N, C-alpha and C positions, 0 to 999 in steps of 0.2 A: 734125464732129456727131459728137454723142453717142451712141454706144449703151443704149438701158438691156439691161439682162438681169434673169429672172422668174427672184426665187429657187424653188431649186425642195425647197419645204418635205414632199417625199414620198419623197423624197434625203434627208433629216438626219433624218427623226423617220425609217428605214429604219438607218442607219448607225448613231444613237442606239435603240435595240433592241438591233442588235446589242453592241455595247459595256459592254451593260447587263448581254444572258445571258453577257458573257467570266468568268471567275473573278478571283479580286481578284492574282494572280497570273499572270494575262491581261493584266489591267490595268495595274501592272504596268511587263510589256515593252512595253503599248504607248505607259501615259506617254515612259516612256524613250527613245522608238524618235521621236514626237511630239517631244520637247522634246529632244531630239540636237543638233540643231543650230543651240539660239537661243543670240545670241554674250552672251546673261548665265547669272552663274553659278547652281544649281540653290538646290532650299533647303536640300537637304545640306551644299552648298561654302558655301555661308554660313556655316548654322551651325560648320559645319568653325572656320571662318575665323575666327568671331568668340571659337567657345570659344581658340584659337591663338590671338591675339590680346590675350583678358583687357580681351573689351572690357566685358564683365557686373562683370568684378570688383571695380569698384566697390561692388555689392552688397555684401560679404562683410563691409563695411565701416559698411554698411546701422545703425541701431537697429530693433531686430525689436519693434515696433507693433503684433501681434497673437497674440497664442494662439489654445491646443487650449481655452483656457476660457473667449475673449471671445469674444458670439456668443449663439445660442443654437443645442444643437442639428436635428439637418435629418431632420427625420421622412420616411421612403417609405413608400407605401402600399400 
């Protein structure tokens, strides 16, 4: 027999409120702790691998298709 589980939306809402109240440094620490046991590389690790492995080196040999003179200036209001 399959047991029906109910979602505790009140608990989830409370957790979200607590997370939103954290400082940026506290959120970063929380993220590090939550993602610490994941079996795949972090964003920083992927960036490091791409840099060290020269994954985007080919872009240095691509022609410059656009310049600062192309298009129209963006007007901020």
